[in-house]
MARLO-423928 format. One record per residue (C-alpha): residue in one letter; x, y, z; residue number from 1. Coordinates in Angstrom, 2 decimals, always signed. Layout:
residues N
<rec rest="a" east="X" north="Y" up="Z" nr="NUM"/>
...
//
This chain:
residues 302
<rec rest="m" east="+0.00" north="+0.00" up="+0.00" nr="1"/>
<rec rest="k" east="+2.80" north="+2.31" up="+0.87" nr="2"/>
<rec rest="r" east="+4.59" north="+1.35" up="-2.31" nr="3"/>
<rec rest="r" east="+1.54" north="+2.36" up="-4.41" nr="4"/>
<rec rest="k" east="+1.44" north="+5.80" up="-2.84" nr="5"/>
<rec rest="t" east="+5.12" north="+6.30" up="-3.53" nr="6"/>
<rec rest="t" east="+4.67" north="+5.30" up="-7.11" nr="7"/>
<rec rest="r" east="+1.78" north="+7.70" up="-7.57" nr="8"/>
<rec rest="l" east="+3.78" north="+10.50" up="-5.99" nr="9"/>
<rec rest="m" east="+6.67" north="+9.91" up="-8.33" nr="10"/>
<rec rest="l" east="+4.36" north="+9.92" up="-11.36" nr="11"/>
<rec rest="a" east="+2.85" north="+13.24" up="-10.25" nr="12"/>
<rec rest="v" east="+6.29" north="+14.78" up="-9.82" nr="13"/>
<rec rest="l" east="+7.32" north="+13.61" up="-13.26" nr="14"/>
<rec rest="a" east="+4.14" north="+15.05" up="-14.76" nr="15"/>
<rec rest="l" east="+4.74" north="+18.43" up="-13.12" nr="16"/>
<rec rest="a" east="+8.34" north="+18.48" up="-14.37" nr="17"/>
<rec rest="a" east="+7.24" north="+17.72" up="-17.90" nr="18"/>
<rec rest="l" east="+4.65" north="+20.48" up="-17.72" nr="19"/>
<rec rest="a" east="+7.28" north="+22.95" up="-16.45" nr="20"/>
<rec rest="c" east="+9.64" north="+22.03" up="-19.27" nr="21"/>
<rec rest="e" east="+6.85" north="+22.62" up="-21.85" nr="22"/>
<rec rest="f" east="+6.24" north="+26.18" up="-20.63" nr="23"/>
<rec rest="s" east="+9.91" north="+27.09" up="-20.21" nr="24"/>
<rec rest="a" east="+11.26" north="+25.67" up="-23.53" nr="25"/>
<rec rest="p" east="+11.87" north="+28.29" up="-26.32" nr="26"/>
<rec rest="t" east="+9.40" north="+28.39" up="-29.21" nr="27"/>
<rec rest="a" east="+10.81" north="+27.31" up="-32.58" nr="28"/>
<rec rest="p" east="+10.98" north="+30.21" up="-35.16" nr="29"/>
<rec rest="v" east="+8.37" north="+30.27" up="-37.88" nr="30"/>
<rec rest="a" east="+9.84" north="+29.74" up="-41.33" nr="31"/>
<rec rest="d" east="+8.38" north="+32.98" up="-42.92" nr="32"/>
<rec rest="p" east="+10.78" north="+34.60" up="-45.45" nr="33"/>
<rec rest="n" east="+8.87" north="+37.93" up="-45.33" nr="34"/>
<rec rest="a" east="+8.89" north="+38.29" up="-41.57" nr="35"/>
<rec rest="f" east="+12.17" north="+40.23" up="-41.45" nr="36"/>
<rec rest="n" east="+11.34" north="+42.50" up="-44.38" nr="37"/>
<rec rest="t" east="+7.92" north="+43.21" up="-42.98" nr="38"/>
<rec rest="m" east="+9.42" north="+44.20" up="-39.66" nr="39"/>
<rec rest="v" east="+11.95" north="+46.57" up="-41.36" nr="40"/>
<rec rest="a" east="+9.20" north="+48.18" up="-43.44" nr="41"/>
<rec rest="l" east="+7.02" north="+48.71" up="-40.41" nr="42"/>
<rec rest="t" east="+9.94" north="+50.19" up="-38.48" nr="43"/>
<rec rest="a" east="+10.75" north="+52.60" up="-41.35" nr="44"/>
<rec rest="q" east="+7.11" north="+53.61" up="-41.64" nr="45"/>
<rec rest="v" east="+6.95" north="+54.42" up="-37.95" nr="46"/>
<rec rest="a" east="+10.15" north="+56.49" up="-38.22" nr="47"/>
<rec rest="q" east="+8.75" north="+58.40" up="-41.19" nr="48"/>
<rec rest="i" east="+5.51" north="+59.16" up="-39.39" nr="49"/>
<rec rest="q" east="+7.47" north="+60.40" up="-36.38" nr="50"/>
<rec rest="t" east="+9.70" north="+62.63" up="-38.58" nr="51"/>
<rec rest="q" east="+6.73" north="+64.15" up="-40.39" nr="52"/>
<rec rest="a" east="+5.05" north="+64.83" up="-37.10" nr="53"/>
<rec rest="a" east="+8.16" north="+66.68" up="-35.91" nr="54"/>
<rec rest="l" east="+8.36" north="+68.94" up="-39.00" nr="55"/>
<rec rest="p" east="+6.50" north="+72.31" up="-38.98" nr="56"/>
<rec rest="p" east="+3.45" north="+72.56" up="-41.23" nr="57"/>
<rec rest="p" east="+4.09" north="+73.93" up="-44.75" nr="58"/>
<rec rest="a" east="+3.83" north="+77.70" up="-44.98" nr="59"/>
<rec rest="t" east="+1.05" north="+79.22" up="-47.03" nr="60"/>
<rec rest="n" east="+0.55" north="+82.75" up="-48.44" nr="61"/>
<rec rest="i" east="+4.25" north="+83.61" up="-48.16" nr="62"/>
<rec rest="p" east="+4.64" north="+87.36" up="-48.80" nr="63"/>
<rec rest="p" east="+7.19" north="+88.39" up="-51.52" nr="64"/>
<rec rest="p" east="+10.59" north="+89.57" up="-50.32" nr="65"/>
<rec rest="a" east="+10.88" north="+93.23" up="-49.48" nr="66"/>
<rec rest="g" east="+12.27" north="+95.45" up="-52.23" nr="67"/>
<rec rest="p" east="+11.24" north="+97.68" up="-55.14" nr="68"/>
<rec rest="s" east="+8.46" north="+96.44" up="-57.36" nr="69"/>
<rec rest="p" east="+9.57" north="+95.23" up="-60.78" nr="70"/>
<rec rest="v" east="+9.31" north="+97.93" up="-63.40" nr="71"/>
<rec rest="a" east="+7.46" north="+97.07" up="-66.57" nr="72"/>
<rec rest="p" east="+9.54" north="+97.49" up="-69.74" nr="73"/>
<rec rest="p" east="+8.82" north="+100.72" up="-71.61" nr="74"/>
<rec rest="s" east="+6.42" north="+100.38" up="-74.46" nr="75"/>
<rec rest="a" east="+7.92" north="+100.64" up="-77.95" nr="76"/>
<rec rest="v" east="+7.68" north="+104.04" up="-79.60" nr="77"/>
<rec rest="p" east="+5.20" north="+103.70" up="-82.48" nr="78"/>
<rec rest="t" east="+6.69" north="+104.27" up="-85.91" nr="79"/>
<rec rest="l" east="+4.90" north="+106.92" up="-87.95" nr="80"/>
<rec rest="t" east="+3.80" north="+106.13" up="-91.46" nr="81"/>
<rec rest="d" east="+4.93" north="+108.46" up="-94.26" nr="82"/>
<rec rest="e" east="+1.50" north="+110.08" up="-94.30" nr="83"/>
<rec rest="q" east="+1.56" north="+110.70" up="-90.54" nr="84"/>
<rec rest="a" east="+5.12" north="+112.07" up="-90.65" nr="85"/>
<rec rest="i" east="+4.28" north="+114.40" up="-93.54" nr="86"/>
<rec rest="k" east="+1.17" north="+115.60" up="-91.72" nr="87"/>
<rec rest="q" east="+3.25" north="+116.47" up="-88.65" nr="88"/>
<rec rest="a" east="+5.76" north="+118.31" up="-90.86" nr="89"/>
<rec rest="l" east="+2.94" north="+120.30" up="-92.50" nr="90"/>
<rec rest="l" east="+1.47" north="+121.27" up="-89.13" nr="91"/>
<rec rest="a" east="+4.88" north="+122.42" up="-87.92" nr="92"/>
<rec rest="k" east="+5.50" north="+124.51" up="-91.04" nr="93"/>
<rec rest="l" east="+2.02" north="+126.07" up="-91.08" nr="94"/>
<rec rest="g" east="+1.62" north="+126.50" up="-87.34" nr="95"/>
<rec rest="w" east="-1.91" north="+125.09" up="-87.48" nr="96"/>
<rec rest="t" east="-3.62" north="+122.70" up="-85.12" nr="97"/>
<rec rest="e" east="-4.50" north="+119.21" up="-86.28" nr="98"/>
<rec rest="a" east="-8.20" north="+120.10" up="-86.29" nr="99"/>
<rec rest="e" east="-7.55" north="+122.92" up="-88.79" nr="100"/>
<rec rest="l" east="-5.77" north="+120.82" up="-91.39" nr="101"/>
<rec rest="e" east="-7.36" north="+118.87" up="-94.22" nr="102"/>
<rec rest="f" east="-4.80" north="+117.29" up="-96.50" nr="103"/>
<rec rest="s" east="-4.38" north="+114.49" up="-99.01" nr="104"/>
<rec rest="l" east="-1.39" north="+112.51" up="-100.22" nr="105"/>
<rec rest="s" east="-1.56" north="+111.95" up="-103.98" nr="106"/>
<rec rest="q" east="+1.94" north="+110.66" up="-104.80" nr="107"/>
<rec rest="n" east="+4.74" north="+109.14" up="-102.72" nr="108"/>
<rec rest="t" east="+7.90" north="+107.68" up="-104.25" nr="109"/>
<rec rest="g" east="+9.50" north="+106.96" up="-100.88" nr="110"/>
<rec rest="q" east="+11.86" north="+109.91" up="-101.39" nr="111"/>
<rec rest="f" east="+9.43" north="+112.55" up="-102.68" nr="112"/>
<rec rest="a" east="+5.74" north="+113.17" up="-102.01" nr="113"/>
<rec rest="q" east="+3.07" north="+115.64" up="-103.06" nr="114"/>
<rec rest="g" east="-0.55" north="+116.37" up="-102.34" nr="115"/>
<rec rest="s" east="-3.00" north="+119.11" up="-101.46" nr="116"/>
<rec rest="l" east="-4.26" north="+120.80" up="-98.33" nr="117"/>
<rec rest="k" east="-6.72" north="+123.37" up="-97.06" nr="118"/>
<rec rest="r" east="-7.81" north="+124.94" up="-93.84" nr="119"/>
<rec rest="t" east="-11.05" north="+123.53" up="-92.53" nr="120"/>
<rec rest="t" east="-12.54" north="+127.01" up="-92.15" nr="121"/>
<rec rest="e" east="-11.56" north="+128.15" up="-95.67" nr="122"/>
<rec rest="q" east="-12.62" north="+127.25" up="-99.21" nr="123"/>
<rec rest="g" east="-9.36" north="+127.55" up="-101.17" nr="124"/>
<rec rest="g" east="-6.45" north="+125.18" up="-100.89" nr="125"/>
<rec rest="a" east="-2.88" north="+124.73" up="-102.04" nr="126"/>
<rec rest="a" east="-0.43" north="+122.11" up="-103.19" nr="127"/>
<rec rest="w" east="+2.43" north="+120.83" up="-101.08" nr="128"/>
<rec rest="f" east="+5.70" north="+119.10" up="-101.96" nr="129"/>
<rec rest="a" east="+7.91" north="+117.18" up="-99.57" nr="130"/>
<rec rest="a" east="+11.20" north="+115.29" up="-99.67" nr="131"/>
<rec rest="k" east="+13.30" north="+113.25" up="-97.30" nr="132"/>
<rec rest="d" east="+16.51" north="+114.86" up="-96.09" nr="133"/>
<rec rest="a" east="+19.85" north="+113.11" up="-95.56" nr="134"/>
<rec rest="s" east="+18.66" north="+111.68" up="-92.22" nr="135"/>
<rec rest="g" east="+15.48" north="+110.20" up="-93.72" nr="136"/>
<rec rest="k" east="+13.17" north="+112.83" up="-92.20" nr="137"/>
<rec rest="w" east="+10.33" north="+114.28" up="-94.26" nr="138"/>
<rec rest="v" east="+10.78" north="+118.00" up="-94.96" nr="139"/>
<rec rest="i" east="+8.22" north="+120.28" up="-96.60" nr="140"/>
<rec rest="a" east="+9.86" north="+121.98" up="-99.58" nr="141"/>
<rec rest="y" east="+6.96" north="+124.13" up="-100.79" nr="142"/>
<rec rest="i" east="+3.32" north="+124.96" up="-100.04" nr="143"/>
<rec rest="g" east="+1.34" north="+127.13" up="-102.47" nr="144"/>
<rec rest="h" east="-0.49" north="+127.30" up="-105.79" nr="145"/>
<rec rest="g" east="+1.92" north="+129.39" up="-107.85" nr="146"/>
<rec rest="i" east="+5.45" north="+129.04" up="-109.16" nr="147"/>
<rec rest="p" east="+7.85" north="+128.32" up="-106.29" nr="148"/>
<rec rest="m" east="+11.25" north="+129.83" up="-105.80" nr="149"/>
<rec rest="c" east="+14.08" north="+127.72" up="-107.18" nr="150"/>
<rec rest="s" east="+15.76" north="+127.96" up="-103.79" nr="151"/>
<rec rest="e" east="+12.75" north="+126.17" up="-102.28" nr="152"/>
<rec rest="v" east="+12.51" north="+123.15" up="-104.56" nr="153"/>
<rec rest="d" east="+15.95" north="+122.69" up="-106.12" nr="154"/>
<rec rest="p" east="+17.78" north="+121.91" up="-102.85" nr="155"/>
<rec rest="f" east="+15.55" north="+118.85" up="-102.47" nr="156"/>
<rec rest="n" east="+15.65" north="+117.86" up="-106.18" nr="157"/>
<rec rest="i" east="+11.86" north="+117.84" up="-106.37" nr="158"/>
<rec rest="p" east="+11.05" north="+115.91" up="-109.59" nr="159"/>
<rec rest="i" east="+10.91" north="+118.16" up="-112.61" nr="160"/>
<rec rest="a" east="+7.80" north="+116.30" up="-113.77" nr="161"/>
<rec rest="w" east="+6.06" north="+117.69" up="-110.67" nr="162"/>
<rec rest="i" east="+7.44" north="+121.23" up="-110.81" nr="163"/>
<rec rest="s" east="+8.78" north="+122.14" up="-114.25" nr="164"/>
<rec rest="h" east="+9.51" north="+125.83" up="-113.61" nr="165"/>
<rec rest="c" east="+10.66" north="+127.98" up="-110.71" nr="166"/>
<rec rest="m" east="+11.71" north="+131.58" up="-110.05" nr="167"/>
<rec rest="d" east="+15.33" north="+132.55" up="-109.57" nr="168"/>
<rec rest="a" east="+16.60" north="+135.15" up="-107.11" nr="169"/>
<rec rest="s" east="+15.53" north="+137.94" up="-109.50" nr="170"/>
<rec rest="y" east="+12.01" north="+136.43" up="-109.73" nr="171"/>
<rec rest="n" east="+12.55" north="+135.36" up="-113.31" nr="172"/>
<rec rest="t" east="+10.73" north="+132.19" up="-114.26" nr="173"/>
<rec rest="i" east="+13.13" north="+129.58" up="-115.55" nr="174"/>
<rec rest="q" east="+12.83" north="+125.99" up="-116.65" nr="175"/>
<rec rest="r" east="+14.17" north="+123.66" up="-114.03" nr="176"/>
<rec rest="g" east="+17.05" north="+121.36" up="-114.87" nr="177"/>
<rec rest="a" east="+16.96" north="+121.71" up="-118.62" nr="178"/>
<rec rest="a" east="+18.92" north="+118.87" up="-120.13" nr="179"/>
<rec rest="p" east="+22.13" north="+119.83" up="-121.91" nr="180"/>
<rec rest="p" east="+22.31" north="+119.13" up="-125.62" nr="181"/>
<rec rest="p" east="+23.45" north="+115.68" up="-126.72" nr="182"/>
<rec rest="p" east="+27.20" north="+115.30" up="-127.24" nr="183"/>
<rec rest="t" east="+28.82" north="+115.80" up="-130.62" nr="184"/>
<rec rest="a" east="+32.01" north="+114.52" up="-132.17" nr="185"/>
<rec rest="a" east="+33.76" north="+117.73" up="-131.10" nr="186"/>
<rec rest="d" east="+32.88" north="+117.27" up="-127.42" nr="187"/>
<rec rest="v" east="+35.68" north="+116.83" up="-124.92" nr="188"/>
<rec rest="f" east="+35.15" north="+114.11" up="-122.32" nr="189"/>
<rec rest="a" east="+36.98" north="+113.25" up="-119.15" nr="190"/>
<rec rest="p" east="+39.34" north="+110.26" up="-119.33" nr="191"/>
<rec rest="d" east="+37.66" north="+106.96" up="-118.68" nr="192"/>
<rec rest="p" east="+38.26" north="+105.86" up="-116.03" nr="193"/>
<rec rest="l" east="+38.84" north="+109.11" up="-114.23" nr="194"/>
<rec rest="g" east="+41.95" north="+107.81" up="-112.53" nr="195"/>
<rec rest="p" east="+43.13" north="+107.89" up="-108.92" nr="196"/>
<rec rest="a" east="+43.84" north="+111.63" up="-108.97" nr="197"/>
<rec rest="w" east="+40.16" north="+112.40" up="-109.33" nr="198"/>
<rec rest="s" east="+38.46" north="+109.77" up="-107.21" nr="199"/>
<rec rest="g" east="+37.91" north="+108.73" up="-103.62" nr="200"/>
<rec rest="m" east="+37.72" north="+112.23" up="-102.14" nr="201"/>
<rec rest="w" east="+35.93" north="+113.12" up="-98.93" nr="202"/>
<rec rest="f" east="+33.78" north="+116.18" up="-98.30" nr="203"/>
<rec rest="a" east="+32.92" north="+116.60" up="-94.60" nr="204"/>
<rec rest="n" east="+29.89" north="+118.54" up="-93.42" nr="205"/>
<rec rest="g" east="+30.84" north="+122.13" up="-92.73" nr="206"/>
<rec rest="a" east="+33.81" north="+122.09" up="-95.14" nr="207"/>
<rec rest="c" east="+34.31" north="+124.35" up="-98.13" nr="208"/>
<rec rest="y" east="+35.90" north="+122.89" up="-101.28" nr="209"/>
<rec rest="d" east="+38.02" north="+124.52" up="-103.97" nr="210"/>
<rec rest="m" east="+36.87" north="+122.67" up="-107.07" nr="211"/>
<rec rest="d" east="+39.74" north="+124.11" up="-109.16" nr="212"/>
<rec rest="v" east="+42.26" north="+122.01" up="-107.25" nr="213"/>
<rec rest="l" east="+39.78" north="+119.61" up="-105.62" nr="214"/>
<rec rest="f" east="+40.85" north="+120.36" up="-102.10" nr="215"/>
<rec rest="t" east="+39.27" north="+121.90" up="-99.02" nr="216"/>
<rec rest="d" east="+39.86" north="+125.60" up="-98.56" nr="217"/>
<rec rest="s" east="+38.53" north="+128.04" up="-95.98" nr="218"/>
<rec rest="g" east="+39.20" north="+131.22" up="-97.96" nr="219"/>
<rec rest="t" east="+37.84" north="+132.89" up="-101.07" nr="220"/>
<rec rest="a" east="+39.16" north="+130.12" up="-103.31" nr="221"/>
<rec rest="c" east="+36.47" north="+127.63" up="-102.24" nr="222"/>
<rec rest="d" east="+33.63" north="+127.11" up="-104.68" nr="223"/>
<rec rest="v" east="+31.12" north="+124.99" up="-102.77" nr="224"/>
<rec rest="y" east="+30.19" north="+124.52" up="-99.14" nr="225"/>
<rec rest="l" east="+28.59" north="+121.36" up="-97.72" nr="226"/>
<rec rest="d" east="+26.21" north="+122.38" up="-94.93" nr="227"/>
<rec rest="s" east="+25.05" north="+120.25" up="-92.01" nr="228"/>
<rec rest="t" east="+21.88" north="+119.18" up="-93.86" nr="229"/>
<rec rest="g" east="+23.84" north="+117.65" up="-96.75" nr="230"/>
<rec rest="l" east="+23.17" north="+120.46" up="-99.24" nr="231"/>
<rec rest="l" east="+25.86" north="+121.74" up="-101.59" nr="232"/>
<rec rest="r" east="+25.89" north="+125.54" up="-101.49" nr="233"/>
<rec rest="p" east="+27.93" north="+127.34" up="-104.18" nr="234"/>
<rec rest="r" east="+30.29" north="+130.05" up="-102.86" nr="235"/>
<rec rest="n" east="+32.42" north="+132.87" up="-104.25" nr="236"/>
<rec rest="g" east="+30.91" north="+132.75" up="-107.74" nr="237"/>
<rec rest="g" east="+30.84" north="+128.98" up="-108.08" nr="238"/>
<rec rest="l" east="+27.81" north="+127.45" up="-109.80" nr="239"/>
<rec rest="f" east="+26.14" north="+124.04" up="-109.88" nr="240"/>
<rec rest="s" east="+23.66" north="+122.43" up="-112.23" nr="241"/>
<rec rest="g" east="+20.35" north="+121.11" up="-111.00" nr="242"/>
<rec rest="y" east="+20.32" north="+118.57" up="-113.82" nr="243"/>
<rec rest="a" east="+22.09" north="+115.25" up="-113.30" nr="244"/>
<rec rest="t" east="+23.00" north="+112.47" up="-115.73" nr="245"/>
<rec rest="l" east="+23.82" north="+108.80" up="-115.36" nr="246"/>
<rec rest="t" east="+27.04" north="+109.16" up="-117.37" nr="247"/>
<rec rest="p" east="+29.88" north="+111.69" up="-117.15" nr="248"/>
<rec rest="p" east="+28.95" north="+114.81" up="-119.13" nr="249"/>
<rec rest="s" east="+31.18" north="+116.41" up="-121.73" nr="250"/>
<rec rest="l" east="+32.71" north="+119.88" up="-121.52" nr="251"/>
<rec rest="n" east="+30.17" north="+121.28" up="-123.99" nr="252"/>
<rec rest="q" east="+27.30" north="+119.72" up="-122.11" nr="253"/>
<rec rest="c" east="+28.44" north="+121.37" up="-118.86" nr="254"/>
<rec rest="k" east="+28.82" north="+124.70" up="-120.64" nr="255"/>
<rec rest="a" east="+25.27" north="+124.39" up="-122.00" nr="256"/>
<rec rest="a" east="+23.75" north="+123.25" up="-118.70" nr="257"/>
<rec rest="q" east="+21.68" north="+125.66" up="-116.65" nr="258"/>
<rec rest="l" east="+24.01" north="+126.47" up="-113.77" nr="259"/>
<rec rest="s" east="+22.76" north="+128.21" up="-110.66" nr="260"/>
<rec rest="a" east="+23.98" north="+129.52" up="-107.31" nr="261"/>
<rec rest="d" east="+21.02" north="+127.80" up="-105.63" nr="262"/>
<rec rest="p" east="+21.88" north="+125.03" up="-103.15" nr="263"/>
<rec rest="i" east="+21.35" north="+121.49" up="-104.37" nr="264"/>
<rec rest="a" east="+21.20" north="+118.04" up="-102.80" nr="265"/>
<rec rest="p" east="+23.67" north="+115.54" up="-104.29" nr="266"/>
<rec rest="n" east="+22.32" north="+112.29" up="-105.65" nr="267"/>
<rec rest="s" east="+24.35" north="+109.12" up="-105.35" nr="268"/>
<rec rest="d" east="+25.87" north="+107.97" up="-108.68" nr="269"/>
<rec rest="l" east="+24.43" north="+110.92" up="-110.66" nr="270"/>
<rec rest="y" east="+26.77" north="+113.37" up="-112.37" nr="271"/>
<rec rest="m" east="+26.24" north="+117.13" up="-111.92" nr="272"/>
<rec rest="c" east="+28.11" north="+119.86" up="-113.78" nr="273"/>
<rec rest="f" east="+29.71" north="+122.78" up="-111.97" nr="274"/>
<rec rest="k" east="+31.60" north="+125.94" up="-112.83" nr="275"/>
<rec rest="t" east="+34.40" north="+127.11" up="-110.54" nr="276"/>
<rec rest="n" east="+35.02" north="+130.66" up="-109.43" nr="277"/>
<rec rest="l" east="+37.92" north="+130.74" up="-111.92" nr="278"/>
<rec rest="g" east="+35.62" north="+129.86" up="-114.83" nr="279"/>
<rec rest="k" east="+36.57" north="+126.19" up="-115.24" nr="280"/>
<rec rest="y" east="+33.96" north="+123.51" up="-115.85" nr="281"/>
<rec rest="g" east="+33.77" north="+120.06" up="-114.39" nr="282"/>
<rec rest="f" east="+31.45" north="+117.52" up="-112.87" nr="283"/>
<rec rest="f" east="+30.80" north="+116.02" up="-109.46" nr="284"/>
<rec rest="v" east="+29.36" north="+112.63" up="-108.53" nr="285"/>
<rec rest="a" east="+28.53" north="+111.49" up="-105.00" nr="286"/>
<rec rest="r" east="+29.50" north="+107.87" up="-104.36" nr="287"/>
<rec rest="q" east="+28.39" north="+107.59" up="-100.74" nr="288"/>
<rec rest="i" east="+26.30" north="+109.98" up="-98.65" nr="289"/>
<rec rest="d" east="+25.95" north="+109.76" up="-94.88" nr="290"/>
<rec rest="a" east="+25.30" north="+112.05" up="-91.93" nr="291"/>
<rec rest="s" east="+28.93" north="+113.18" up="-91.65" nr="292"/>
<rec rest="g" east="+29.67" north="+114.01" up="-95.27" nr="293"/>
<rec rest="i" east="+30.06" north="+112.77" up="-98.84" nr="294"/>
<rec rest="a" east="+32.55" north="+110.50" up="-100.53" nr="295"/>
<rec rest="f" east="+32.74" north="+111.66" up="-104.14" nr="296"/>
<rec rest="d" east="+34.58" north="+111.66" up="-107.47" nr="297"/>
<rec rest="a" east="+35.08" north="+114.81" up="-109.52" nr="298"/>
<rec rest="y" east="+36.82" north="+116.07" up="-112.62" nr="299"/>
<rec rest="v" east="+37.80" north="+119.53" up="-113.84" nr="300"/>
<rec rest="f" east="+38.24" north="+120.02" up="-117.56" nr="301"/>
<rec rest="p" east="+41.60" north="+121.59" up="-118.49" nr="302"/>
//
């Protein structure tokens, strides 16, 4: 009987020991290949949430930095059409207001223009003639309904087809730019080509030229003065022709040309006769014209 109790006691002790070993033994790891990666991802997600929570909220409605306001670029100056520029030139010459002027533009070559005008409060009108100067600005040469002075229209080389006659300084009516007679077998021409002694000369604005020796001169020997507007003004008895040709004229043609002391505007690559203060004849041709002067060729007949 005692032996049975001992046996039962030993069995109970063994059972308790086995139960204790079951609870205290480590659990075998689960063979899940994603367990580690899942744990890293969860850890990173928690860290990101914590970092975002620590950052300040994004700013809204941030005012611009202090300083001067940006300046808008200046608007481009509008370019006037020829008609608008001529209208402004007419108003300046007449001294009228824009409301007083009625005018029309009938012809415009790009260099010369003509038309008519009248005052709004008057019945009669007049013709006007304009030309571009050396700087490309429109200038009114003449306004009226009679015969203009040669000194008004010749300096701008107003087309002869538009104004065929003008009055000289003595108020004599003359035909403008009458063509010299055609050359004859007896005519004397300049050598062709002119040669280096007669080419590539420079005539600066404000200079006076002695055409007898083709050199600048400030005294009484100079024959022609180039003013600041690009006009050739004869001096000391020198004369120029208002008629120009495409080819070098002969001596007889220059002698027969209508020469005048009126100022003229040189035309590029057109030949104009002149007479010096010593009575010699020759011709002048502008090769290049700009705001500072004229590059030209010239020849004086012996």
